C-alpha positions in Angstrom: 139.2 81.3 128.7 141.8 83.8 128.2 144.9 83.9 126.3 147.4 82.8 128.9 145.1 79.5 129.3 145.1 78.7 125.9 148.6 78.9 125.6 149.1 76.7 128.8 146.7 74.1 127.5 148.1 74.2 124.1 151.7 73.4 125.3 150.4 70.9 127.5 148.9 69.3 124.8 151.9 69.5 122.5 154.0 68.2 125.1 152.1 65.5 126.8 149.4 64.1 124.1 151.1 64.5 120.9 153.3 61.4 119.7 156.2 62.8 117.8 158.3 60.9 115.3 161.6 60.0 115.7 164.4 62.2 114.1 165.3 59.6 111.7 161.6 59.0 110.8 161.0 62.9 110.2 163.8 63.3 107.9 162.6 60.1 105.5 158.8 61.7 105.8 160.3 65.1 104.9 162.4 63.7 102.2 159.3 61.9 100.6 157.0 65.0 100.8 159.9 66.8 98.7 160.2 64.3 96.0 156.2 64.1 95.5 156.0 68.0 95.8 158.7 68.1 93.1 157.2 65.5 91.0 153.7 66.9 91.0 155.0 70.3 90.5 156.8 69.1 87.5 153.5 67.6 86.2 151.3 70.5 86.7 153.9 72.8 85.3 154.3 70.5 82.1 150.6 70.3 81.9 149.7 74.2 82.3 152.6 75.1 80.0 151.1 72.9 77.1 147.7 73.8 77.6 148.9 77.7 77.6 150.7 77.0 74.5 148.2 75.7 72.8 145.9 78.4 73.8 147.8 81.3 72.9 148.8 79.5 69.7 145.3 79.2 68.8 144.4 82.8 69.9 147.1 84.4 67.6 145.8 82.1 64.9 142.4 83.2 65.1 143.7 86.9 65.5 145.8 86.4 62.4 142.9 85.0 60.4 140.1 87.8 61.5 
């Protein structure tokens, strides 16, 4: 199975056997993914920020008292 055969079979699979969403459905799904990605990123960012802040504060407090 060569590269040309692989490309031909891949193209056939994508054009004949894959059900593609409609344009409006793709837009709705894209907005949904973007919104949840932003929310998730903000939650992770806030969590990491507070954890690192506490770790750094404790580290410098430990250094100061040593």
